[in-house]
Wavefront OBJ file of the C-alpha trace (Angstrom):
o trace
v -109.031 4.193 57.445
v -108.989 1.661 60.257
v -107.404 -1.101 58.052
v -104.766 1.391 56.965
v -103.980 2.319 60.596
v -103.687 -1.288 61.780
v -101.647 -2.160 58.620
v -99.338 0.776 59.548
v -98.915 -0.423 63.160
v -97.920 -3.912 61.830
v -95.543 -2.679 59.387
v -93.878 -0.076 61.912
v -93.530 -2.943 64.536
v -92.009 -5.346 62.027
v -89.407 -2.671 61.337
v -88.818 -2.035 64.932
v -88.365 -5.784 65.598
v -85.829 -6.195 62.617
v -83.870 -3.163 63.887
v -83.796 -4.528 67.460
v -82.572 -7.800 66.092
v -79.735 -6.228 64.134
v -78.625 -3.909 66.742
v -79.219 -5.459 70.215
v -78.556 -9.186 69.991
v -75.471 -8.529 72.182
v -77.722 -7.248 74.943
v -80.221 -10.090 75.526
v -82.149 -8.618 78.324
v -82.797 -5.280 76.543
v -83.508 -7.105 73.239
v -86.057 -9.364 74.962
v -87.703 -6.511 76.608
v -88.008 -4.511 73.402
v -89.046 -7.332 71.119
v -91.804 -8.368 73.601
v -92.937 -4.804 74.178
v -93.109 -4.075 70.299
v -95.017 -7.356 69.610
v -97.532 -6.726 72.471
v -97.986 -3.171 71.381
v -99.102 -4.438 67.886
v -101.725 -6.794 69.401
v -102.976 -4.252 71.831
v -103.228 -1.322 69.435
v -104.928 -3.409 66.631
v -107.329 -4.907 69.002
v -108.260 -1.454 70.418
v -109.100 -0.520 66.865
v -110.953 -3.705 66.239
v -113.128 -3.159 69.190
v -114.516 0.018 67.494
v -115.417 -1.987 64.503
v -117.682 -4.465 66.227
v -121.046 -2.709 65.030
v -119.869 -2.480 61.481
v -122.344 -4.007 59.115
v -122.903 -6.841 58.375
v -122.815 -7.712 61.994
v -120.952 -10.023 63.307
v -119.466 -11.114 60.070
v -117.213 -8.182 59.606
v -115.760 -8.184 63.059
v -115.234 -11.923 63.121
v -113.444 -11.874 59.728
v -111.290 -8.975 60.808
v -110.519 -10.961 64.096
v -109.471 -14.006 62.065
v -107.431 -12.138 59.585
v -105.481 -10.241 62.144
v -104.875 -13.097 64.397
v -103.311 -14.875 61.355
v -101.158 -11.832 60.692
v -100.006 -11.582 64.249
v -99.174 -15.171 64.304
v -97.186 -14.830 61.120
v -95.466 -11.514 61.988
v -94.722 -12.002 65.830
v -93.129 -15.383 65.764
v -91.155 -15.969 68.994
v -93.157 -13.502 71.114
v -95.895 -14.660 73.578
v -97.558 -11.280 74.001
v -99.606 -12.604 76.930
v -98.455 -12.856 80.699
v -100.147 -16.341 80.934
v -98.093 -17.738 78.081
v -94.770 -16.325 79.564
v -95.592 -18.025 82.804
v -95.312 -21.623 81.153
v -91.534 -21.542 80.411
v -90.781 -19.953 83.825
v -92.930 -22.771 85.535
v -91.154 -25.355 83.526
v -87.653 -23.941 84.048
v -86.931 -23.217 80.462
v -86.884 -19.374 81.280
v -85.375 -17.642 84.361
v -87.664 -15.819 86.742
v -85.805 -12.635 85.808
v -86.352 -12.996 82.155
v -90.038 -13.988 82.638
v -90.667 -10.904 84.857
v -88.976 -8.755 82.340
v -91.297 -9.843 79.504
v -94.357 -9.488 81.650
v -93.159 -6.018 82.456
v -92.677 -5.339 78.702
v -96.309 -6.666 77.995
v -98.003 -4.281 80.397
v -95.822 -1.256 79.397
v -96.845 -2.085 75.770
v -100.506 -2.423 76.923
v -100.366 1.258 78.384
v -98.344 2.647 75.414
v -100.916 1.246 72.918
v -103.827 2.645 74.885
v -102.280 6.117 74.918
v -101.363 5.897 71.348
v -104.874 4.684 70.203
v -106.482 7.471 72.394
v -104.276 10.070 70.640
v -105.300 8.551 67.143
v -109.081 8.574 68.069
v -108.857 12.214 69.374
v -107.946 13.157 65.681
v -111.149 11.624 64.555
v -109.754 10.629 61.084
v -112.422 7.868 60.752
v -116.149 7.457 61.523
v -115.580 4.839 64.100
v -113.370 7.159 66.057
v -115.982 9.719 66.631
v -117.132 9.806 70.389
v -114.563 6.888 71.063
v -113.088 8.754 73.950
v -116.276 9.685 75.624
v -117.289 6.021 76.378
v -115.338 5.747 79.604
v -115.534 2.311 80.875
v -117.116 0.475 78.090
v -117.685 -2.659 80.201
v -117.136 -5.983 78.339
v -118.698 -7.876 81.450
v -122.248 -8.363 80.472
v -122.937 -11.197 82.997
v -122.431 -11.878 86.595
v -119.019 -11.802 88.052
v -118.883 -15.509 88.811
v -120.130 -16.409 85.274
v -117.509 -14.054 83.677
v -114.675 -15.647 85.839
v -115.797 -19.054 84.645
v -116.047 -18.155 81.033
v -112.578 -16.549 81.121
v -111.217 -19.531 82.959
v -112.824 -21.870 80.468
v -111.627 -20.045 77.423
v -108.082 -19.654 78.768
v -107.778 -23.514 79.371
v -109.163 -24.194 75.887
v -106.817 -21.757 74.308
v -103.718 -22.737 76.217
v -104.493 -26.507 75.595
v -104.947 -25.859 71.859
v -101.537 -24.016 71.742
v -99.940 -26.945 73.395
v -101.527 -29.556 71.175
v -100.698 -27.554 67.976
v -96.992 -27.418 68.732
v -96.351 -30.401 66.562
v -98.287 -28.910 63.601
v -96.581 -27.110 60.665
v -96.302 -23.327 61.596
v -98.068 -22.267 58.400
v -101.178 -24.346 59.277
v -100.862 -23.758 63.109
v -101.574 -19.914 62.845
v -104.895 -20.646 60.993
v -105.839 -23.122 63.565
v -105.221 -20.845 66.362
v -106.873 -17.937 64.630
v -109.967 -20.024 63.975
v -110.165 -21.004 67.634
v -109.776 -17.307 68.718
v -112.495 -16.461 66.330
v -114.849 -19.212 67.464
v -114.149 -18.206 71.298
v -114.947 -14.396 70.456
v -118.070 -15.523 68.664
v -119.100 -17.648 71.605
v -118.307 -15.252 74.614
v -117.464 -11.948 73.179
v -120.916 -10.642 74.032
v -120.447 -11.792 77.668
v -117.012 -11.031 78.641
v -115.137 -9.951 75.504
v -113.338 -13.363 75.358
v -110.071 -11.728 76.129
v -108.079 -14.252 78.075
v -104.915 -12.121 78.049
v -104.230 -9.898 81.183
v -102.095 -7.382 79.188
v -104.642 -7.005 76.452
v -107.525 -6.733 78.874
v -105.733 -3.902 80.808
v -105.122 -2.026 77.493
v -108.694 -2.394 76.280
v -110.468 -1.555 79.545
v -108.023 0.261 81.846
v -110.964 2.574 82.941
v -112.941 -0.453 84.159
v -109.946 -1.641 86.276
v -109.865 1.822 87.823
v -113.324 1.693 88.678
v -113.816 -1.855 89.826
v -110.359 -3.290 90.241
v -111.113 -6.324 92.233
v -113.837 -7.573 89.989
v -111.847 -6.935 86.811
v -108.562 -8.301 88.228
v -110.351 -11.532 89.269
v -112.038 -12.005 85.833
v -109.337 -10.738 83.464
v -106.092 -11.375 85.385
v -106.504 -14.237 87.963
v -108.919 -16.360 85.727
v -106.547 -16.642 82.713
v -103.554 -17.233 84.886
v -105.537 -20.000 86.902
v -106.441 -21.590 83.613
v -102.726 -21.602 82.545
v -101.666 -23.200 85.862
v -104.435 -25.847 85.455
v -103.070 -26.856 82.123
v -99.453 -26.875 83.419
v -100.526 -28.992 86.378
v -102.371 -31.487 84.219
v -99.641 -31.900 81.647
l 1 2 3 4 5 6 7 8 9 10 11 12 13 14 15 16 17 18 19 20 21 22 23 24 25 26 27 28 29 30 31 32 33 34 35 36 37 38 39 40 41 42 43 44 45 46 47 48 49 50 51 52 53 54 55 56 57 58 59 60 61 62 63 64 65 66 67 68 69 70 71 72 73 74 75 76 77 78 79 80 81 82 83 84 85 86 87 88 89 90 91 92 93 94 95 96 97 98 99 100 101 102 103 104 105 106 107 108 109 110 111 112 113 114 115 116 117 118 119 120 121 122 123 124 125 126 127 128 129 130 131 132 133 134 135 136 137 138 139 140 141 142 143 144 145 146 147 148 149 150 151 152 153 154 155 156 157 158 159 160 161 162 163 164 165 166 167 168 169 170 171 172 173 174 175 176 177 178 179 180 181 182 183 184 185 186 187 188 189 190 191 192 193 194 195 196 197 198 199 200 201 202 203 204 205 206 207 208 209 210 211 212 213 214 215 216 217 218 219 220 221 222 223 224 225 226 227 228 229 230 231 232 233 234 235 236 237 238 239
């Protein structure tokens, strides 16, 4: 049921992106906003569902396999979208994208994060699959299983590694690049998922753990918003 749900989200988002491309190319700002929103919604919704499958046997093989598979699927189906505020900052910093367009895309990403959370909570309330049972009663299921400083350093390091890999992989054939990035994401999730969740995406972090941001905003904004953005700026400064 979970796989059918995530597949349905991917197919629906693909249709919405295609419809927007056909009807809204003459309105570039609205087109950019909607495409980025649809794409980020797909990643946030699927990752919300994947977060419930972490305890499916055999552990952690099932969760890691699904992480790799859906990361490849996202890479192939969401070409041209960043779905990450940190990634949006790069062309803004380099002058390739206007501040207005960058701000619009970041707004779209956070709108999608909220919509994905609301949508998945509605789906979970229907309790159509076993993993959905009791999902809404967890509240702040904190991904931070270490000290705040260690969590900050881990998310900062993972952001640097991920952004550096993305830059280095730009010259690789796209059909191979998605697999390289997916493999890296899977390795990072395996290495740090039990400590911080290995998210390194501010919009995704908010969609997954909004309750934790409400309860401990300063701690979670430091680890899941500031650390990934700082990692991105370090990479931009070095290169």
